[in-house]
PDB file of N, CA, C and O in Angstrom:
ATOM      1  N   MET A   1      35.429  10.539  18.777  1.00  0.00           N
ATOM      2  CA  MET A   1      35.931   9.658  17.891  1.00  0.00           C
ATOM      3  C   MET A   1      34.940   9.588  16.787  1.00  0.00           C
ATOM      4  O   MET A   1      33.737   9.429  16.991  1.00  0.00           O
ATOM      5  N   SER A   2      35.451   9.706  15.671  1.00  0.00           N
ATOM      6  CA  SER A   2      34.411   9.924  14.485  1.00  0.00           C
ATOM      7  C   SER A   2      33.958   8.408  14.209  1.00  0.00           C
ATOM      8  O   SER A   2      34.691   7.461  14.493  1.00  0.00           O
ATOM      9  N   ASP A   3      32.608   8.249  13.595  1.00  0.00           N
ATOM     10  CA  ASP A   3      32.059   7.183  13.170  1.00  0.00           C
ATOM     11  C   ASP A   3      32.359   6.992  11.596  1.00  0.00           C
ATOM     12  O   ASP A   3      31.948   5.972  11.044  1.00  0.00           O
ATOM     13  N   GLN A   4      32.970   7.828  10.975  1.00  0.00           N
ATOM     14  CA  GLN A   4      33.431   7.822   9.619  1.00  0.00           C
ATOM     15  C   GLN A   4      34.419   6.758   9.500  1.00  0.00           C
ATOM     16  O   GLN A   4      35.372   6.619  10.267  1.00  0.00           O
ATOM     17  N   PRO A   5      34.129   5.964   8.437  1.00  0.00           N
ATOM     18  CA  PRO A   5      35.397   5.013   7.985  1.00  0.00           C
ATOM     19  C   PRO A   5      36.387   5.702   7.515  1.00  0.00           C
ATOM     20  O   PRO A   5      36.102   6.786   7.007  1.00  0.00           O
ATOM     21  N   VAL A   6      37.613   5.336   7.547  1.00  0.00           N
ATOM     22  CA  VAL A   6      38.832   5.602   6.812  1.00  0.00           C
ATOM     23  C   VAL A   6      39.193   4.919   5.696  1.00  0.00           C
ATOM     24  O   VAL A   6      39.243   3.692   5.610  1.00  0.00           O
ATOM     25  N   LEU A   7      39.433   5.665   4.881  1.00  0.00           N
ATOM     26  CA  LEU A   7      39.505   4.991   3.277  1.00  0.00           C
ATOM     27  C   LEU A   7      40.955   5.167   3.126  1.00  0.00           C
ATOM     28  O   LEU A   7      41.388   6.319   3.146  1.00  0.00           O
ATOM     29  N   ILE A   8      41.791   4.149   2.973  1.00  0.00           N
ATOM     30  CA  ILE A   8      43.082   3.784   2.688  1.00  0.00           C
ATOM     31  C   ILE A   8      43.408   3.188   1.175  1.00  0.00           C
ATOM     32  O   ILE A   8      42.897   2.099   0.912  1.00  0.00           O
ATOM     33  N   THR A   9      44.124   3.750   0.288  1.00  0.00           N
ATOM     34  CA  THR A   9      44.627   3.141  -0.757  1.00  0.00           C
ATOM     35  C   THR A   9      45.788   2.688  -1.041  1.00  0.00           C
ATOM     36  O   THR A   9      46.691   3.484  -0.784  1.00  0.00           O
ATOM     37  N   GLN A  10      46.153   1.557  -1.543  1.00  0.00           N
ATOM     38  CA  GLN A  10      47.577   1.205  -1.516  1.00  0.00           C
ATOM     39  C   GLN A  10      48.180   0.962  -2.965  1.00  0.00           C
ATOM     40  O   GLN A  10      47.568   0.118  -3.619  1.00  0.00           O
ATOM     41  N   ILE A  11      49.100   1.459  -3.482  1.00  0.00           N
ATOM     42  CA  ILE A  11      49.689   1.103  -4.526  1.00  0.00           C
ATOM     43  C   ILE A  11      51.096   0.367  -4.282  1.00  0.00           C
ATOM     44  O   ILE A  11      51.550   0.458  -3.141  1.00  0.00           O
ATOM     45  N   SER A  12      51.752  -0.275  -5.136  1.00  0.00           N
ATOM     46  CA  SER A  12      52.806  -1.179  -4.774  1.00  0.00           C
ATOM     47  C   SER A  12      53.866  -1.303  -5.922  1.00  0.00           C
ATOM     48  O   SER A  12      53.552  -0.980  -7.068  1.00  0.00           O
ATOM     49  N   ASP A  13      54.952  -1.707  -5.664  1.00  0.00           N
ATOM     50  CA  ASP A  13      56.118  -2.001  -6.598  1.00  0.00           C
ATOM     51  C   ASP A  13      56.045  -1.159  -7.935  1.00  0.00           C
ATOM     52  O   ASP A  13      55.752  -1.753  -8.973  1.00  0.00           O
ATOM     53  N   LEU A  14      56.261  -0.013  -7.950  1.00  0.00           N
ATOM     54  CA  LEU A  14      56.484   0.998  -8.847  1.00  0.00           C
ATOM     55  C   LEU A  14      57.511   0.805  -9.881  1.00  0.00           C
ATOM     56  O   LEU A  14      57.357   0.916 -11.097  1.00  0.00           O
ATOM     57  N   HIS A  15      58.664   0.476  -9.184  1.00  0.00           N
ATOM     58  CA  HIS A  15      59.765   0.156 -10.035  1.00  0.00           C
ATOM     59  C   HIS A  15      60.079   1.138 -10.975  1.00  0.00           C
ATOM     60  O   HIS A  15      60.376   0.852 -12.135  1.00  0.00           O
ATOM     61  N   ILE A  16      60.029   2.349 -10.519  1.00  0.00           N
ATOM     62  CA  ILE A  16      60.388   3.692 -11.234  1.00  0.00           C
ATOM     63  C   ILE A  16      61.735   3.663 -11.766  1.00  0.00           C
ATOM     64  O   ILE A  16      62.678   3.495 -10.993  1.00  0.00           O
ATOM     65  N   LYS A  17      61.916   3.811 -13.006  1.00  0.00           N
ATOM     66  CA  LYS A  17      63.096   4.143 -13.846  1.00  0.00           C
ATOM     67  C   LYS A  17      63.277   5.586 -14.005  1.00  0.00           C
ATOM     68  O   LYS A  17      62.370   6.352 -13.681  1.00  0.00           O
ATOM     69  N   ALA A  18      64.445   6.033 -14.508  1.00  0.00           N
ATOM     70  CA  ALA A  18      64.854   7.525 -14.780  1.00  0.00           C
ATOM     71  C   ALA A  18      64.899   7.475 -16.058  1.00  0.00           C
ATOM     72  O   ALA A  18      65.001   6.361 -16.571  1.00  0.00           O
ATOM     73  N   ASN A  19      64.841   8.581 -16.852  1.00  0.00           N
ATOM     74  CA  ASN A  19      65.091   9.090 -18.301  1.00  0.00           C
ATOM     75  C   ASN A  19      64.217   8.256 -19.117  1.00  0.00           C
ATOM     76  O   ASN A  19      64.772   7.666 -20.044  1.00  0.00           O
ATOM     77  N   GLY A  20      63.004   8.090 -18.966  1.00  0.00           N
ATOM     78  CA  GLY A  20      62.304   7.106 -19.746  1.00  0.00           C
ATOM     79  C   GLY A  20      62.365   5.864 -20.169  1.00  0.00           C
ATOM     80  O   GLY A  20      61.691   5.348 -21.061  1.00  0.00           O
ATOM     81  N   ARG A  21      63.451   5.236 -19.301  1.00  0.00           N
ATOM     82  CA  ARG A  21      63.804   3.821 -19.481  1.00  0.00           C
ATOM     83  C   ARG A  21      62.465   2.929 -19.275  1.00  0.00           C
ATOM     84  O   ARG A  21      61.561   3.240 -18.500  1.00  0.00           O
ATOM     85  N   LEU A  22      62.477   2.002 -19.928  1.00  0.00           N
ATOM     86  CA  LEU A  22      61.409   0.845 -19.537  1.00  0.00           C
ATOM     87  C   LEU A  22      61.796  -0.166 -18.873  1.00  0.00           C
ATOM     88  O   LEU A  22      62.907  -0.634 -19.124  1.00  0.00           O
ATOM     89  N   SER A  23      61.063  -0.687 -17.974  1.00  0.00           N
ATOM     90  CA  SER A  23      61.137  -1.817 -17.159  1.00  0.00           C
ATOM     91  C   SER A  23      61.198  -3.064 -17.957  1.00  0.00           C
ATOM     92  O   SER A  23      60.286  -3.096 -18.783  1.00  0.00           O
ATOM     93  N   TYR A  24      62.005  -4.143 -17.983  1.00  0.00           N
ATOM     94  CA  TYR A  24      62.161  -5.173 -18.788  1.00  0.00           C
ATOM     95  C   TYR A  24      62.056  -5.029 -20.285  1.00  0.00           C
ATOM     96  O   TYR A  24      61.701  -5.909 -21.069  1.00  0.00           O
ATOM     97  N   LYS A  25      62.496  -3.520 -20.634  1.00  0.00           N
ATOM     98  CA  LYS A  25      62.372  -3.166 -22.024  1.00  0.00           C
ATOM     99  C   LYS A  25      60.927  -3.138 -22.776  1.00  0.00           C
ATOM    100  O   LYS A  25      60.766  -3.056 -23.994  1.00  0.00           O
ATOM    101  N   LYS A  26      60.035  -3.212 -21.904  1.00  0.00           N
ATOM    102  CA  LYS A  26      58.607  -3.177 -22.280  1.00  0.00           C
ATOM    103  C   LYS A  26      57.715  -2.112 -21.422  1.00  0.00           C
ATOM    104  O   LYS A  26      56.959  -1.333 -22.002  1.00  0.00           O
ATOM    105  N   VAL A  27      57.828  -2.125 -20.254  1.00  0.00           N
ATOM    106  CA  VAL A  27      56.761  -1.401 -19.396  1.00  0.00           C
ATOM    107  C   VAL A  27      57.328   0.154 -18.968  1.00  0.00           C
ATOM    108  O   VAL A  27      58.444   0.306 -18.472  1.00  0.00           O
ATOM    109  N   ASP A  28      56.448   1.214 -19.218  1.00  0.00           N
ATOM    110  CA  ASP A  28      56.875   2.309 -18.878  1.00  0.00           C
ATOM    111  C   ASP A  28      56.107   2.664 -17.705  1.00  0.00           C
ATOM    112  O   ASP A  28      55.008   3.218 -17.716  1.00  0.00           O
ATOM    113  N   THR A  29      56.904   2.230 -16.490  1.00  0.00           N
ATOM    114  CA  THR A  29      56.674   2.359 -15.157  1.00  0.00           C
ATOM    115  C   THR A  29      56.308   3.886 -14.667  1.00  0.00           C
ATOM    116  O   THR A  29      55.456   4.211 -13.840  1.00  0.00           O
ATOM    117  N   GLN A  30      57.023   4.561 -15.270  1.00  0.00           N
ATOM    118  CA  GLN A  30      56.698   6.208 -15.028  1.00  0.00           C
ATOM    119  C   GLN A  30      55.272   6.648 -15.507  1.00  0.00           C
ATOM    120  O   GLN A  30      54.443   7.259 -14.833  1.00  0.00           O
ATOM    121  N   THR A  31      55.146   6.206 -16.839  1.00  0.00           N
ATOM    122  CA  THR A  31      53.706   6.531 -17.447  1.00  0.00           C
ATOM    123  C   THR A  31      52.504   5.916 -16.714  1.00  0.00           C
ATOM    124  O   THR A  31      51.444   6.518 -16.543  1.00  0.00           O
ATOM    125  N   ALA A  32      52.762   4.649 -16.289  1.00  0.00           N
ATOM    126  CA  ALA A  32      51.907   3.891 -15.351  1.00  0.00           C
ATOM    127  C   ALA A  32      51.468   4.495 -14.085  1.00  0.00           C
ATOM    128  O   ALA A  32      50.304   4.602 -13.699  1.00  0.00           O
ATOM    129  N   LEU A  33      52.690   4.933 -13.397  1.00  0.00           N
ATOM    130  CA  LEU A  33      52.345   5.733 -12.105  1.00  0.00           C
ATOM    131  C   LEU A  33      51.504   6.907 -12.520  1.00  0.00           C
ATOM    132  O   LEU A  33      50.465   7.117 -11.894  1.00  0.00           O
ATOM    133  N   LEU A  34      51.850   7.696 -13.519  1.00  0.00           N
ATOM    134  CA  LEU A  34      51.025   9.072 -13.659  1.00  0.00           C
ATOM    135  C   LEU A  34      49.497   8.630 -13.952  1.00  0.00           C
ATOM    136  O   LEU A  34      48.543   9.171 -13.393  1.00  0.00           O
ATOM    137  N   ARG A  35      49.388   7.682 -14.803  1.00  0.00           N
ATOM    138  CA  ARG A  35      48.025   7.321 -14.927  1.00  0.00           C
ATOM    139  C   ARG A  35      47.295   6.859 -13.786  1.00  0.00           C
ATOM    140  O   ARG A  35      46.086   7.087 -13.732  1.00  0.00           O
ATOM    141  N   ALA A  36      47.961   6.145 -12.726  1.00  0.00           N
ATOM    142  CA  ALA A  36      47.516   5.827 -11.542  1.00  0.00           C
ATOM    143  C   ALA A  36      47.101   6.935 -10.527  1.00  0.00           C
ATOM    144  O   ALA A  36      46.137   6.888  -9.762  1.00  0.00           O
ATOM    145  N   ILE A  37      48.017   7.950 -10.666  1.00  0.00           N
ATOM    146  CA  ILE A  37      47.757   9.163  -9.960  1.00  0.00           C
ATOM    147  C   ILE A  37      46.566   9.932 -10.342  1.00  0.00           C
ATOM    148  O   ILE A  37      45.776  10.440  -9.547  1.00  0.00           O
ATOM    149  N   ASP A  38      46.488   9.985 -11.871  1.00  0.00           N
ATOM    150  CA  ASP A  38      45.231  10.644 -12.184  1.00  0.00           C
ATOM    151  C   ASP A  38      44.053  10.050 -11.699  1.00  0.00           C
ATOM    152  O   ASP A  38      43.110  10.758 -11.346  1.00  0.00           O
ATOM    153  N   ILE A  39      44.007   8.768 -11.643  1.00  0.00           N
ATOM    154  CA  ILE A  39      42.782   7.745 -11.285  1.00  0.00           C
ATOM    155  C   ILE A  39      42.517   8.015  -9.700  1.00  0.00           C
ATOM    156  O   ILE A  39      41.402   8.126  -9.190  1.00  0.00           O
ATOM    157  N   LEU A  40      43.869   8.105  -8.971  1.00  0.00           N
ATOM    158  CA  LEU A  40      43.468   8.223  -7.373  1.00  0.00           C
ATOM    159  C   LEU A  40      43.008   9.721  -7.246  1.00  0.00           C
ATOM    160  O   LEU A  40      42.138   9.948  -6.406  1.00  0.00           O
ATOM    161  N   ASN A  41      43.443  10.649  -7.907  1.00  0.00           N
ATOM    162  CA  ASN A  41      42.989  12.158  -7.904  1.00  0.00           C
ATOM    163  C   ASN A  41      41.592  12.322  -8.261  1.00  0.00           C
ATOM    164  O   ASN A  41      40.975  13.277  -7.790  1.00  0.00           O
ATOM    165  N   ALA A  42      40.924  11.349  -9.179  1.00  0.00           N
ATOM    166  CA  ALA A  42      39.527  11.323  -9.583  1.00  0.00           C
ATOM    167  C   ALA A  42      38.756  10.576  -8.677  1.00  0.00           C
ATOM    168  O   ALA A  42      37.550  10.671  -8.903  1.00  0.00           O
ATOM    169  N   LEU A  43      39.082   9.814  -7.659  1.00  0.00           N
ATOM    170  CA  LEU A  43      38.131   8.946  -7.171  1.00  0.00           C
ATOM    171  C   LEU A  43      37.203   9.886  -6.287  1.00  0.00           C
ATOM    172  O   LEU A  43      37.521  11.015  -5.913  1.00  0.00           O
ATOM    173  N   ARG A  44      36.080   9.279  -6.032  1.00  0.00           N
ATOM    174  CA  ARG A  44      34.905   9.859  -5.155  1.00  0.00           C
ATOM    175  C   ARG A  44      34.291   8.795  -4.550  1.00  0.00           C
ATOM    176  O   ARG A  44      33.614   8.077  -5.285  1.00  0.00           O
ATOM    177  N   PRO A  45      34.376   8.474  -3.190  1.00  0.00           N
ATOM    178  CA  PRO A  45      34.837   9.525  -2.320  1.00  0.00           C
ATOM    179  C   PRO A  45      36.248   9.373  -2.389  1.00  0.00           C
ATOM    180  O   PRO A  45      36.710   8.261  -2.645  1.00  0.00           O
ATOM    181  N   GLN A  46      37.156  10.567  -2.150  1.00  0.00           N
ATOM    182  CA  GLN A  46      38.523  10.466  -2.060  1.00  0.00           C
ATOM    183  C   GLN A  46      38.979   9.621  -0.915  1.00  0.00           C
ATOM    184  O   GLN A  46      38.360   9.616   0.149  1.00  0.00           O
ATOM    185  N   PRO A  47      40.070   8.898  -1.122  1.00  0.00           N
ATOM    186  CA  PRO A  47      40.710   8.360   0.067  1.00  0.00           C
ATOM    187  C   PRO A  47      41.307   9.316   0.886  1.00  0.00           C
ATOM    188  O   PRO A  47      41.657  10.402   0.424  1.00  0.00           O
ATOM    189  N   ASP A  48      41.473   8.989   2.169  1.00  0.00           N
ATOM    190  CA  ASP A  48      41.949   9.728   3.051  1.00  0.00           C
ATOM    191  C   ASP A  48      43.632   9.718   3.311  1.00  0.00           C
ATOM    192  O   ASP A  48      44.313  10.464   4.015  1.00  0.00           O
ATOM    193  N   MET A  49      43.981   8.688   2.545  1.00  0.00           N
ATOM    194  CA  MET A  49      45.615   8.525   2.414  1.00  0.00           C
ATOM    195  C   MET A  49      45.849   7.539   1.393  1.00  0.00           C
ATOM    196  O   MET A  49      44.992   6.704   1.104  1.00  0.00           O
ATOM    197  N   VAL A  50      46.997   7.601   0.825  1.00  0.00           N
ATOM    198  CA  VAL A  50      47.614   6.566  -0.221  1.00  0.00           C
ATOM    199  C   VAL A  50      48.836   6.082   0.430  1.00  0.00           C
ATOM    200  O   VAL A  50      49.629   6.881   0.929  1.00  0.00           O
ATOM    201  N   VAL A  51      49.055   4.660   0.454  1.00  0.00           N
ATOM    202  CA  VAL A  51      50.125   4.095   0.894  1.00  0.00           C
ATOM    203  C   VAL A  51      50.959   3.644  -0.210  1.00  0.00           C
ATOM    204  O   VAL A  51      50.440   2.829  -0.973  1.00  0.00           O
ATOM    205  N   ILE A  52      52.057   3.989  -0.421  1.00  0.00           N
ATOM    206  CA  ILE A  52      52.801   3.526  -1.414  1.00  0.00           C
ATOM    207  C   ILE A  52      54.062   2.731  -1.243  1.00  0.00           C
ATOM    208  O   ILE A  52      55.151   3.219  -0.941  1.00  0.00           O
ATOM    209  N   THR A  53      53.761   1.166  -1.513  1.00  0.00           N
ATOM    210  CA  THR A  53      54.801   0.451  -0.964  1.00  0.00           C
ATOM    211  C   THR A  53      55.938   0.091  -1.903  1.00  0.00           C
ATOM    212  O   THR A  53      55.694   0.157  -3.108  1.00  0.00           O
ATOM    213  N   GLY A  54      57.225  -0.305  -1.482  1.00  0.00           N
ATOM    214  CA  GLY A  54      58.077  -0.877  -2.203  1.00  0.00           C
ATOM    215  C   GLY A  54      58.212  -2.199  -3.024  1.00  0.00           C
ATOM    216  O   GLY A  54      57.886  -3.271  -2.514  1.00  0.00           O
ATOM    217  N   ASP A  55      58.647  -2.123  -4.172  1.00  0.00           N
ATOM    218  CA  ASP A  55      59.684  -1.341  -4.484  1.00  0.00           C
ATOM    219  C   ASP A  55      59.480  -0.174  -5.327  1.00  0.00           C
ATOM    220  O   ASP A  55      59.019  -0.266  -6.464  1.00  0.00           O
ATOM    221  N   LEU A  56      59.831   0.963  -4.763  1.00  0.00           N
ATOM    222  CA  LEU A  56      59.332   2.374  -5.259  1.00  0.00           C
ATOM    223  C   LEU A  56      60.254   2.505  -6.583  1.00  0.00           C
ATOM    224  O   LEU A  56      59.688   2.747  -7.649  1.00  0.00           O
ATOM    225  N   VAL A  57      61.574   2.361  -6.547  1.00  0.00           N
ATOM    226  CA  VAL A  57      62.134   2.465  -7.701  1.00  0.00           C
ATOM    227  C   VAL A  57      62.808   1.142  -8.215  1.00  0.00           C
ATOM    228  O   VAL A  57      62.662   0.156  -7.493  1.00  0.00           O
ATOM    229  N   ASP A  58      63.498   1.007  -9.327  1.00  0.00           N
ATOM    230  CA  ASP A  58      64.115  -0.114  -9.764  1.00  0.00           C
ATOM    231  C   ASP A  58      65.737  -0.489  -9.286  1.00  0.00           C
ATOM    232  O   ASP A  58      66.039  -1.668  -9.103  1.00  0.00           O
ATOM    233  N   PHE A  59      66.602   0.454  -9.128  1.00  0.00           N
ATOM    234  CA  PHE A  59      67.711   0.199  -8.662  1.00  0.00           C
ATOM    235  C   PHE A  59      68.286   1.171  -7.715  1.00  0.00           C
ATOM    236  O   PHE A  59      69.505   1.242  -7.559  1.00  0.00           O
ATOM    237  N   GLY A  60      67.424   1.951  -7.053  1.00  0.00           N
ATOM    238  CA  GLY A  60      67.846   2.598  -5.962  1.00  0.00           C
ATOM    239  C   GLY A  60      68.610   4.077  -6.262  1.00  0.00           C
ATOM    240  O   GLY A  60      69.003   4.823  -5.365  1.00  0.00           O
ATOM    241  N   THR A  61      68.736   4.340  -7.678  1.00  0.00           N
ATOM    242  CA  THR A  61      69.575   5.459  -8.012  1.00  0.00           C
ATOM    243  C   THR A  61      68.800   7.020  -7.490  1.00  0.00           C
ATOM    244  O   THR A  61      67.600   7.239  -7.321  1.00  0.00           O
ATOM    245  N   VAL A  62      69.683   7.725  -7.362  1.00  0.00           N
ATOM    246  CA  VAL A  62      69.240   9.297  -7.137  1.00  0.00           C
ATOM    247  C   VAL A  62      68.251   9.698  -8.203  1.00  0.00           C
ATOM    248  O   VAL A  62      67.252  10.342  -7.881  1.00  0.00           O
ATOM    249  N   GLU A  63      68.463   9.371  -9.388  1.00  0.00           N
ATOM    250  CA  GLU A  63      67.984   9.855 -10.571  1.00  0.00           C
ATOM    251  C   GLU A  63      66.377   9.295 -10.626  1.00  0.00           C
ATOM    252  O   GLU A  63      65.391   9.956 -10.953  1.00  0.00           O
ATOM    253  N   GLU A  64      66.428   7.755 -10.171  1.00  0.00           N
ATOM    254  CA  GLU A  64      65.161   7.221 -10.064  1.00  0.00           C
ATOM    255  C   GLU A  64      64.217   7.968  -9.113  1.00  0.00           C
ATOM    256  O   GLU A  64      63.041   8.269  -9.316  1.00  0.00           O
ATOM    257  N   PHE A  65      65.032   8.222  -7.952  1.00  0.00           N
ATOM    258  CA  PHE A  65      64.130   8.834  -6.642  1.00  0.00           C
ATOM    259  C   PHE A  65      63.690  10.136  -7.137  1.00  0.00           C
ATOM    260  O   PHE A  65      62.620  10.561  -6.702  1.00  0.00           O
ATOM    261  N   GLN A  66      64.356  10.844  -7.989  1.00  0.00           N
ATOM    262  CA  GLN A  66      64.073  12.395  -8.334  1.00  0.00           C
ATOM    263  C   GLN A  66      62.684  12.077  -9.444  1.00  0.00           C
ATOM    264  O   GLN A  66      61.670  12.773  -9.499  1.00  0.00           O
ATOM    265  N   THR A  67      62.938  10.969 -10.188  1.00  0.00           N
ATOM    266  CA  THR A  67      61.650  10.808 -11.194  1.00  0.00           C
ATOM    267  C   THR A  67      60.507  10.431 -10.227  1.00  0.00           C
ATOM    268  O   THR A  67      59.395  10.922 -10.422  1.00  0.00           O
ATOM    269  N   LEU A  68      60.704   9.631  -9.252  1.00  0.00           N
ATOM    270  CA  LEU A  68      59.692   9.351  -8.399  1.00  0.00           C
ATOM    271  C   LEU A  68      59.036  10.552  -7.770  1.00  0.00           C
ATOM    272  O   LEU A  68      57.812  10.677  -7.808  1.00  0.00           O
ATOM    273  N   ARG A  69      59.854  11.478  -7.167  1.00  0.00           N
ATOM    274  CA  ARG A  69      59.440  12.600  -6.539  1.00  0.00           C
ATOM    275  C   ARG A  69      58.731  13.753  -7.452  1.00  0.00           C
ATOM    276  O   ARG A  69      57.855  14.506  -7.027  1.00  0.00           O
ATOM    277  N   LEU A  70      59.232  13.764  -8.715  1.00  0.00           N
ATOM    278  CA  LEU A  70      58.359  14.659  -9.463  1.00  0.00           C
ATOM    279  C   LEU A  70      57.029  14.084  -9.873  1.00  0.00           C
ATOM    280  O   LEU A  70      56.060  14.823 -10.049  1.00  0.00           O
ATOM    281  N   ALA A  71      56.958  12.635 -10.045  1.00  0.00           N
ATOM    282  CA  ALA A  71      55.641  12.246 -10.231  1.00  0.00           C
ATOM    283  C   ALA A  71      54.689  12.310  -9.242  1.00  0.00           C
ATOM    284  O   ALA A  71      53.501  12.486  -9.513  1.00  0.00           O
ATOM    285  N   LEU A  72      55.173  12.159  -7.922  1.00  0.00           N
ATOM    286  CA  LEU A  72      54.289  12.137  -6.782  1.00  0.00           C
ATOM    287  C   LEU A  72      53.891  13.930  -6.634  1.00  0.00           C
ATOM    288  O   LEU A  72      52.987  14.329  -5.900  1.00  0.00           O
ATOM    289  N   ARG A  73      54.479  14.553  -7.207  1.00  0.00           N
ATOM    290  CA  ARG A  73      54.092  16.105  -6.914  1.00  0.00           C
ATOM    291  C   ARG A  73      52.351  16.166  -7.404  1.00  0.00           C
ATOM    292  O   ARG A  73      51.450  16.766  -6.818  1.00  0.00           O
ATOM    293  N   ARG A  74      52.256  15.331  -8.670  1.00  0.00           N
ATOM    294  CA  ARG A  74      50.947  15.402  -9.050  1.00  0.00           C
ATOM    295  C   ARG A  74      50.001  14.935  -8.219  1.00  0.00           C
ATOM    296  O   ARG A  74      48.830  15.300  -8.319  1.00  0.00           O
ATOM    297  N   LEU A  75      50.447  14.016  -7.244  1.00  0.00           N
ATOM    298  CA  LEU A  75      49.131  13.435  -6.297  1.00  0.00           C
ATOM    299  C   LEU A  75      48.522  14.287  -5.430  1.00  0.00           C
ATOM    300  O   LEU A  75      49.256  14.958  -4.704  1.00  0.00           O
ATOM    301  N   GLN A  76      47.242  14.420  -5.336  1.00  0.00           N
ATOM    302  CA  GLN A  76      46.627  15.528  -4.516  1.00  0.00           C
ATOM    303  C   GLN A  76      46.191  14.979  -3.247  1.00  0.00           C
ATOM    304  O   GLN A  76      45.462  15.628  -2.497  1.00  0.00           O
ATOM    305  N   LEU A  77      46.597  13.830  -2.976  1.00  0.00           N
ATOM    306  CA  LEU A  77      46.171  13.277  -1.765  1.00  0.00           C
ATOM    307  C   LEU A  77      47.351  12.977  -0.678  1.00  0.00           C
ATOM    308  O   LEU A  77      48.491  12.738  -1.078  1.00  0.00           O
ATOM    309  N   PRO A  78      47.063  12.997   0.587  1.00  0.00           N
ATOM    310  CA  PRO A  78      48.157  12.754   1.413  1.00  0.00           C
ATOM    311  C   PRO A  78      48.597  11.250   1.159  1.00  0.00           C
ATOM    312  O   PRO A  78      47.798  10.341   0.935  1.00  0.00           O
ATOM    313  N   PHE A  79      50.070  11.100   1.227  1.00  0.00           N
ATOM    314  CA  PHE A  79      50.673   9.836   1.124  1.00  0.00           C
ATOM    315  C   PHE A  79      51.794   9.590   1.987  1.00  0.00           C
ATOM    316  O   PHE A  79      52.404  10.542   2.474  1.00  0.00           O
ATOM    317  N   ARG A  80      52.144   8.328   2.238  1.00  0.00           N
ATOM    318  CA  ARG A  80      53.338   7.655   2.833  1.00  0.00           C
ATOM    319  C   ARG A  80      53.921   6.691   1.938  1.00  0.00           C
ATOM    320  O   ARG A  80      53.265   5.942   1.215  1.00  0.00           O
ATOM    321  N   LEU A  81      55.194   6.736   2.011  1.00  0.00           N
ATOM    322  CA  LEU A  81      56.070   5.765   1.287  1.00  0.00           C
ATOM    323  C   LEU A  81      56.645   4.853   2.454  1.00  0.00           C
ATOM    324  O   LEU A  81      56.993   5.182   3.588  1.00  0.00           O
ATOM    325  N   MET A  82      56.641   3.573   1.822  1.00  0.00           N
ATOM    326  CA  MET A  82      57.334   2.276   2.521  1.00  0.00           C
ATOM    327  C   MET A  82      58.328   1.773   1.396  1.00  0.00           C
ATOM    328  O   MET A  82      57.956   1.499   0.255  1.00  0.00           O
ATOM    329  N   SER A  83      59.634   1.682   1.845  1.00  0.00           N
ATOM    330  CA  SER A  83      60.649   1.215   0.818  1.00  0.00           C
ATOM    331  C   SER A  83      60.642  -0.296   0.883  1.00  0.00           C
ATOM    332  O   SER A  83      60.242  -1.016   1.798  1.00  0.00           O
ATOM    333  N   GLY A  84      61.206  -0.643  -0.367  1.00  0.00           N
ATOM    334  CA  GLY A  84      61.454  -2.154  -0.575  1.00  0.00           C
ATOM    335  C   GLY A  84      62.816  -2.648  -0.555  1.00  0.00           C
ATOM    336  O   GLY A  84      63.794  -2.044  -0.113  1.00  0.00           O
ATOM    337  N   ASN A  85      62.792  -3.749  -1.051  1.00  0.00           N
ATOM    338  CA  ASN A  85      64.240  -4.410  -0.993  1.00  0.00           C
ATOM    339  C   ASN A  85      65.117  -3.943  -2.101  1.00  0.00           C
ATOM    340  O   ASN A  85      66.294  -4.297  -2.171  1.00  0.00           O
ATOM    341  N   ARG A  86      64.481  -3.048  -3.081  1.00  0.00           N
ATOM    342  CA  ARG A  86      65.076  -2.326  -4.193  1.00  0.00           C
ATOM    343  C   ARG A  86      65.766  -1.084  -4.003  1.00  0.00           C
ATOM    344  O   ARG A  86      66.762  -0.687  -4.606  1.00  0.00           O
ATOM    345  N   ASP A  87      64.981  -0.400  -2.902  1.00  0.00           N
ATOM    346  CA  ASP A  87      65.463   0.845  -2.706  1.00  0.00           C
ATOM    347  C   ASP A  87      66.330   0.894  -1.713  1.00  0.00           C
ATOM    348  O   ASP A  87      66.334   0.141  -0.739  1.00  0.00           O
ATOM    349  N   ASP A  88      67.274   2.002  -1.989  1.00  0.00           N
ATOM    350  CA  ASP A  88      68.589   2.286  -1.438  1.00  0.00           C
ATOM    351  C   ASP A  88      68.313   3.070  -0.255  1.00  0.00           C
ATOM    352  O   ASP A  88      68.009   4.263  -0.273  1.00  0.00           O
ATOM    353  N   ARG A  89      68.463   2.166   1.029  1.00  0.00           N
ATOM    354  CA  ARG A  89      68.036   2.956   2.143  1.00  0.00           C
ATOM    355  C   ARG A  89      68.975   3.945   2.574  1.00  0.00           C
ATOM    356  O   ARG A  89      68.705   4.679   3.526  1.00  0.00           O
TER     357      ARG A  89
END
């Protein structure tokens, strides 16, 4: 067993919308996620894992999950998703 600590980072309540739509007609959640991903990728030391908790998308549509999937391709760290009440299970 290693004596090294495990570094886990969490981001939550992404509420991703599809097609550039704004949340509450104000917040570009997709751009905010991409900025967060850039910050996570640049962290030193690097986290061992990112836990992303729900609400992952806003209405649970296929298009929103596709938008989320495309954004997460940019994340260079291992991650796990946990759905929230807005995410269509």
